[in-house]
C-alpha positions as CSV (number, residue, x, y, z in Angstrom):
1,X,236.8,-14.0,162.2
2,X,235.6,-16.1,159.9
3,X,231.4,-16.1,158.9
4,X,230.2,-18.1,156.0
5,X,227.9,-16.8,153.5
6,X,224.8,-18.2,152.9
7,X,225.6,-19.3,149.1
8,X,229.0,-21.2,149.9
9,X,227.5,-22.8,153.1
10,X,225.5,-25.5,151.3
11,X,226.2,-28.4,148.5
12,X,223.1,-28.1,146.9
13,X,220.5,-26.1,145.6
14,X,216.6,-25.7,146.1
15,X,214.8,-26.4,142.5
16,X,211.8,-24.2,141.5
17,X,209.5,-27.3,142.5
18,X,210.8,-27.4,145.7
19,X,213.1,-30.6,145.0
20,X,216.8,-30.5,146.1
21,X,219.4,-31.1,143.0
22,X,223.2,-30.9,143.3
23,X,225.0,-27.9,142.3
24,X,228.0,-30.1,141.1
25,X,229.2,-32.0,138.1
26,X,227.3,-32.0,134.6
27,X,226.0,-29.1,132.4
28,X,223.3,-28.2,135.1
29,X,225.6,-27.6,137.6
30,X,227.8,-25.7,135.8
31,X,225.1,-23.4,134.9
32,X,224.2,-23.1,138.8
33,X,227.6,-22.5,140.0
34,X,228.6,-19.7,137.8
35,X,226.6,-17.2,139.0
36,X,228.1,-17.7,142.2
37,X,231.5,-17.1,140.8
38,X,230.5,-13.7,139.4
39,X,228.8,-12.7,142.4
40,X,232.2,-13.4,144.1
41,X,233.7,-11.4,141.8
42,X,231.7,-8.5,142.4
43,X,232.0,-8.7,146.0
44,X,235.8,-8.6,146.0
45,X,235.7,-5.8,143.9
46,X,233.4,-3.9,146.0
47,X,235.8,-4.8,149.1
48,X,239.0,-3.3,147.2
49,X,237.0,-0.4,146.2
50,X,235.5,0.1,149.7
51,X,239.3,-0.5,151.4
52,X,240.8,2.2,149.3
53,X,238.1,4.8,150.2
54,X,238.0,3.8,153.8
55,X,242.0,3.7,154.4
56,X,242.2,6.7,151.9
57,X,240.3,8.9,154.5
58,X,240.8,7.1,157.7
59,X,244.3,5.8,157.4
60,X,245.3,2.0,157.4
61,X,244.1,1.8,161.3
62,X,240.5,2.1,160.2
63,X,238.5,-1.3,161.3
64,X,237.5,-3.8,158.7
65,X,234.0,-3.4,159.7
66,X,234.4,-0.1,158.5
67,X,235.2,-1.2,155.1
68,X,232.7,-4.3,155.0
69,X,230.1,-1.3,155.7
70,X,231.5,0.6,152.9
71,X,231.2,-2.6,150.4
72,X,227.8,-3.1,151.6
73,X,228.8,-6.7,152.5
74,X,229.3,-9.1,155.6
75,X,232.0,-8.7,157.7
76,X,232.6,-12.5,157.1
77,X,232.8,-12.0,153.1
78,X,235.6,-9.6,153.9
79,X,237.4,-12.1,156.0
80,X,236.8,-14.5,153.6
81,X,238.9,-13.1,151.1
82,X,241.5,-11.5,153.3
83,X,242.2,-13.8,156.4
84,X,243.6,-10.8,158.4
85,X,243.6,-7.4,158.2
86,X,247.6,-7.1,157.2
87,X,246.5,-9.0,154.3
88,X,244.2,-6.7,153.1
89,X,246.4,-3.7,153.5
90,X,249.3,-5.2,151.6
91,X,246.8,-5.8,148.9
92,X,245.9,-2.1,148.7
93,X,249.3,-1.1,149.7
94,X,250.8,-2.6,146.3
95,X,248.5,-1.9,144.4
96,X,248.6,2.1,145.4
97,X,252.2,1.4,144.8
98,X,252.2,-0.1,141.5
99,X,250.2,3.1,140.3
100,X,252.6,5.5,141.7
101,X,255.6,3.5,140.0
102,X,253.4,3.7,136.5
103,X,252.9,7.3,136.7
104,X,256.2,7.9,137.5
105,X,257.3,6.1,134.4
106,X,254.4,7.8,132.4
107,X,255.9,11.3,133.4
108,X,259.7,9.9,132.6
109,X,258.5,8.7,129.3
110,X,256.2,11.9,128.0
111,X,258.5,14.8,129.6
112,X,261.5,15.9,128.2
113,X,262.1,18.5,131.0
114,X,263.2,17.2,134.2
115,X,261.4,20.0,136.2
116,X,258.3,19.3,134.3
117,X,258.7,15.3,134.7
118,X,258.7,15.7,138.4
119,X,255.9,18.1,138.7
120,X,253.9,16.1,136.6
121,X,254.5,13.2,138.7
122,X,253.8,15.2,141.8
123,X,250.7,16.7,140.4
124,X,249.2,13.1,139.0
125,X,250.0,11.1,142.1
126,X,248.0,13.7,144.4
127,X,245.2,14.2,141.9
128,X,244.3,10.2,142.5
129,X,244.9,10.0,146.4
130,X,247.2,7.4,145.9
131,X,249.7,9.1,148.3
132,X,247.4,8.8,151.2
133,X,247.9,4.8,150.6
134,X,251.8,4.5,151.0
135,X,252.6,1.3,152.1
136,X,252.7,1.6,156.0
137,X,256.1,2.5,157.2
138,X,257.9,3.0,154.4
139,X,258.8,6.5,155.5
140,X,260.1,7.4,159.1
141,X,261.4,10.8,160.5
142,X,264.6,10.5,162.9
143,X,266.4,13.1,163.8
144,X,270.5,12.5,163.6
145,X,272.6,12.7,167.1
146,X,275.8,13.3,164.8
147,X,275.5,17.2,164.2
148,X,278.1,17.3,161.8
149,X,276.2,14.1,159.6
150,X,279.2,11.5,160.2
151,X,282.5,11.2,158.9
152,X,281.4,9.6,155.9
153,X,279.0,12.5,154.9
154,X,276.1,10.2,155.2
155,X,274.5,11.2,158.1
156,X,275.7,8.9,160.4
157,X,273.6,6.1,158.8
158,X,274.6,2.4,160.7
159,X,275.7,0.0,158.1
160,X,273.3,-2.0,156.2
161,X,270.3,0.2,157.1
162,X,268.4,0.6,153.9
163,X,269.0,4.3,152.8
164,X,266.2,6.7,150.2
165,X,268.7,6.9,147.1
166,X,270.2,10.5,146.9
167,X,269.5,11.2,150.1
168,X,270.6,14.4,151.8
169,X,270.3,16.1,155.1
170,X,271.4,18.9,157.0
171,X,273.1,18.8,160.2
172,X,271.1,18.7,163.0
173,X,268.0,18.1,161.3
174,X,264.8,15.4,161.0
175,X,266.2,12.7,158.5
176,X,263.5,11.0,156.2
177,X,264.9,7.3,155.6
178,X,263.8,3.8,154.5
179,X,262.3,1.6,157.4
180,X,263.8,-1.9,157.3
181,X,261.3,-5.0,157.7
182,X,262.5,-5.6,161.1
183,X,261.7,-1.9,162.4
184,X,258.4,-1.4,160.7
185,X,255.4,-0.7,162.7
186,X,253.5,-3.4,163.9
187,X,250.6,-4.3,161.7
188,X,252.6,-3.5,158.6
189,X,254.2,-6.9,158.2
190,X,255.5,-7.7,154.7
191,X,255.3,-3.8,153.6
192,X,258.3,-2.3,154.6
193,X,261.5,-1.5,152.1
194,X,262.4,-4.6,150.9
195,X,259.2,-4.8,149.2
196,X,259.5,-5.2,145.4
197,X,257.0,-2.8,144.5
198,X,258.5,-0.5,147.2
199,X,261.9,-0.9,145.9
200,X,260.6,-0.4,142.2
201,X,259.0,3.2,143.0
202,X,262.2,4.6,144.4
203,X,264.1,3.7,141.8
204,X,262.1,5.4,139.3
205,X,261.2,8.5,141.2
206,X,265.1,8.7,142.2
207,X,265.4,9.1,138.3
208,X,262.9,11.8,138.8
209,X,264.7,13.6,141.4
210,X,268.3,13.0,140.0
211,X,267.2,14.5,136.7
212,X,265.9,17.5,138.4
213,X,268.9,18.1,140.1
214,X,271.4,17.7,138.1
215,X,269.6,20.2,135.8
216,X,269.9,22.7,138.6
217,X,266.2,22.9,139.2
218,X,265.6,21.1,142.1
219,X,267.1,21.9,145.3
220,X,270.1,20.1,146.2
221,X,268.8,18.9,149.7
222,X,265.6,17.7,148.4
223,X,265.6,13.5,148.6
224,X,263.5,10.8,147.2
225,X,261.6,10.4,150.6
226,X,261.1,14.2,150.5
227,X,259.1,14.0,147.2
228,X,257.0,10.7,148.8
229,X,256.4,12.9,151.4
230,X,255.1,15.6,149.6
231,X,252.9,12.8,147.5
232,X,251.4,11.5,150.9
233,X,250.7,15.1,152.5
234,X,249.0,17.1,149.8
235,X,246.2,15.4,149.2
236,X,244.2,16.3,152.7
237,X,241.0,14.2,152.9
238,X,237.8,16.6,152.9
239,X,234.0,15.6,153.0
240,X,233.4,17.8,150.1
241,X,235.1,16.7,146.9
242,X,235.4,20.3,145.3
243,X,237.2,21.2,148.3
244,X,239.4,18.8,148.5
245,X,240.6,19.2,144.9
246,X,240.9,23.0,145.3
247,X,243.1,22.5,148.6
248,X,245.5,19.8,147.1
249,X,246.1,22.3,144.4
250,X,246.8,25.0,146.1
251,X,248.9,23.1,148.8
252,X,250.9,21.3,146.1
253,X,251.5,24.7,144.2
254,X,253.1,26.0,147.6
255,X,254.8,22.7,148.2
256,X,256.8,22.4,144.5
257,X,257.7,26.4,144.5
258,X,259.8,25.0,147.8
259,X,260.9,22.2,145.7
260,X,262.6,24.7,143.1
261,X,266.2,25.6,143.4
262,X,266.7,29.4,143.4
263,X,269.2,31.5,141.6
264,X,272.3,32.4,143.5
């Protein structure tokens, strides 16, 4: 769908006295078009903010009409900036992935204790709500048919399939793994495991996980994808902001307790 906004559809403007004057060329033309550029930028910011809110509340399956309604613009304005829903989804997913990556790097740089760094990253990420906007299809639960995890101890992974760094699974248990581009869900094109932003996120979170595991503070079976799953699920979307914050904090406390290793 492509609907033209009125201020983009005309090459001329009406002067106060009623005469038509060109909107291009010369100092007068530049002064007339500048406000339109500012307005277009403001509309873009409104659309992006609305998309984060709508997708965060309803998931990436929410229609573009909901985004336009939240942004208080015509749906044509949304499609002008993002010619398809996939393009908008990718933009939001990339921005939120970059936010999570920055939060992970900050935790690594500002916390000397491995567990403090990991828990800080989880708390910051859950509080920001970025986990609800992880790229579609990055994580998928699969059940291994090979009860003994395969002769190589790698859960029977097929050669060439992308895997979460430091992945650990228990025999017969569900396994979280990265999804390849070819197997990503429909509507999530370009947002699979080969996305550069997702790869950077996995790398830095992998460092947090490995540090905490090496220090004996993280359960040895916890993987990077488990940590991302915590971020994605520990920020429920509730209508009341105070209730949502309280519920997120309580749920994260429980999940963090489950991630910690226990003395033998």
